[in-house]
Every structure is written in C-alpha cells, then in structure tokens.
C-alpha positions in Angstrom: -10.0 3.4 -4.5 -10.2 7.1 -4.6 -11.7 9.3 -1.9 -15.1 9.6 -3.6 -15.4 5.8 -3.2 -15.0 5.9 0.6 -17.5 3.6 2.1 -17.8 1.4 -0.9 -14.7 -0.6 -0.8 -16.5 -4.0 -0.3 -18.0 -3.5 -3.8 -14.6 -4.3 -5.3 -15.1 -8.0 -4.3 -17.4 -10.8 -5.5 -20.5 -11.1 -3.3 -19.4 -14.4 -2.0 -16.2 -13.0 -0.5 -16.4 -13.6 3.2 -14.7 -11.9 6.2 -12.0 -13.8 8.1 -13.0 -13.3 11.7 -9.4 -13.7 12.9 -8.2 -10.8 10.7 -11.4 -8.8 11.4 -11.0 -8.9 15.2 -7.4 -7.5 14.8 -8.6 -4.9 12.4 -11.4 -3.8 14.8 -8.8 -3.6 17.6 -6.4 -1.6 15.5 -8.7 0.7 13.6 -9.9 4.1 14.7 -12.7 6.1 13.0 -13.0 3.5 10.4 -9.4 3.9 9.4 -6.2 1.9 10.0 -2.6 2.8 9.1 -0.7 0.7 6.4 1.8 -0.4 8.9 -0.9 -1.7 11.3 -2.5 -3.6 8.4 0.8 -5.2 7.6 1.4 -6.1 11.2 -1.9 -7.9 11.2 -0.8 -10.0 8.2 2.4 -10.9 10.1 0.5 -11.7 13.4 -2.0 -13.9 11.7 0.2 -15.6 9.1 -2.1 -14.4 6.3 -1.1 -12.4 3.3 -1.1 -8.6 3.2 -3.7 -8.9 0.4 -5.9 -11.0 2.6 -5.9 -8.3 5.2 -6.6 -5.8 2.5 -9.7 -7.7 1.4 -10.9 -7.8 4.9 -10.4 -4.1 5.3 -12.5 -3.6 2.1 -15.2 -5.9 3.5 -15.3 -4.0 6.8 -15.3 -0.5 4.9 -12.1 0.5 6.7 -9.9 2.9 4.9 -6.1 2.7 4.9 -4.1 5.8 6.0 -0.4 6.6 6.1 0.7 4.6 3.2 4.3 3.4 3.8 5.1 4.6 0.4 3.8 8.1 1.0 1.2 7.6 -1.7 -2.0 8.2 0.1 -3.7 8.6 3.4 -2.0 11.7 4.7 -4.8 14.2 3.8 -7.7 14.3 1.5 -5.7 15.5 -1.6 -2.0 15.2 -0.6 0.7 12.6 -0.7 3.6 12.5 1.7 6.2 12.4 -1.1 7.4 14.6 -3.8 9.5 13.5 -6.9 13.2 13.2 -5.9 15.3 16.1 -7.1 17.8 13.4 -8.5 17.9 9.7 -8.7 21.0 7.7 -7.9 22.1 5.8 -11.1 22.3 2.5 -9.2 18.8 2.9 -7.8 17.5 3.9 -11.3 19.0 0.7 -12.7 17.4 -1.6 -10.0 14.0 0.1 -10.4 14.2 -0.4 -14.1 15.2 -4.0 -13.7 12.1 -4.6 -11.6 9.4 -3.0 -13.7 6.5 -5.1 -14.9 4.5 -3.6 -17.8 6.3 -0.2 -17.1 5.2 -0.2 -13.5 6.7 -1.0 -10.1 4.7 -2.8 -7.5 4.4 -1.9 -3.8 6.0 -5.2 -3.0 8.8 -4.4 -5.6 9.5 -1.1 -3.8 9.7 -2.9 -0.4 12.1 -5.4 -1.9 14.3 -2.8 -3.5 14.3 -0.6 -0.3 15.4 -3.7 1.7 18.1 -4.7 -0.8 19.5 -1.3 -0.9 18.9 -0.4 2.7 16.9 2.6 1.9 13.7 3.9 3.3 10.6 2.9 1.2 9.7 6.6 0.6 13.0 7.3 -1.0 12.4 4.6 -3.6 8.8 6.0 -4.1 10.2 9.4 -4.6 12.7 8.0 -7.2 9.7 6.5 -9.0 7.9 9.7 -8.9 11.0 11.5 -10.4 11.3 8.9 -13.1 7.5 9.0 -13.9 7.0 5.4 -13.0 3.6 4.4 -11.8 3.4 2.3 -8.6 1.0 -0.4 -8.8 -0.4 -2.7 -7.4 -0.7 -2.1 -3.7 -0.1 -5.1 -1.6 -3.4 -4.2 0.4 -5.3 -3.8 -2.8 -5.9 -0.1 -2.4 -4.8 0.5 -5.9 
C-alpha cells in the first residue's frame, strides 16, 4: 500500500481474517512507532515457523507499516527508494532474472533466490531489475 493508505492496511483483508497472537506478540516487541523493519518481520516468520506472508497479514491487521525493505524499494523515507537503476547489468545476471520472470515481473522471493544463487546482495538484483525496467511484485510480506 502506498503512503496515503497508511493506517488502513487491515482493509486489504476479509473481515474474518484474525490476528495470530504468537506472531502479534513478536511484532509488538519488535516494532517501534507503529513500524517494523522488513528484516525484523522476516525474523519473526523464522522464529515462529510461519510464512513471511502470514507475518505480513498480521502486520496489516495491527496497522504496522514496514520500513527498510531489503530490496531497497520502500520504507527509507516518504518519497525515496534506497536503490537506483544499475549503471550496467551483468549478462549472466540478466539471463537469470529473465529466466525467473512471471508475467513480465520478478517477485521479491525470486530476487532473494537469485541473490542467494549468485551470492549477490539483494539490492544489487533489485538495481538490475530497475535498470531492465522489470517490475518487482509481489512482496513476500504483501506490501505490494
């Protein structure tokens, strides 16, 4: 959701969607000023054995915003990303990105996978996608 939707994240989910109290307790412990970092949210998924998306749903239900996206896409300031398009994209990286596209997009999870396979920082892969004009979607936490 974009900045103007701040405080209305729960509306993305059906009314019967309920908070998981195990996840919620860890979110409350890890959040500050109604915000939590992407890496802290992912750590909660790991600690609870829940999916990253389940944590994201609970963040929405608790109206907690996500900051410091690990791909550099959002949460760094109101209008800015942490990444810029790469000046150039390695041919092998481009091939791997293109091989993982789904409907012309690369998912957050796909970027994590590629970064792990090629031993690259996730933001390097994001910057390559920006240079190639490839949309990154969906977010594992459900932010976009």
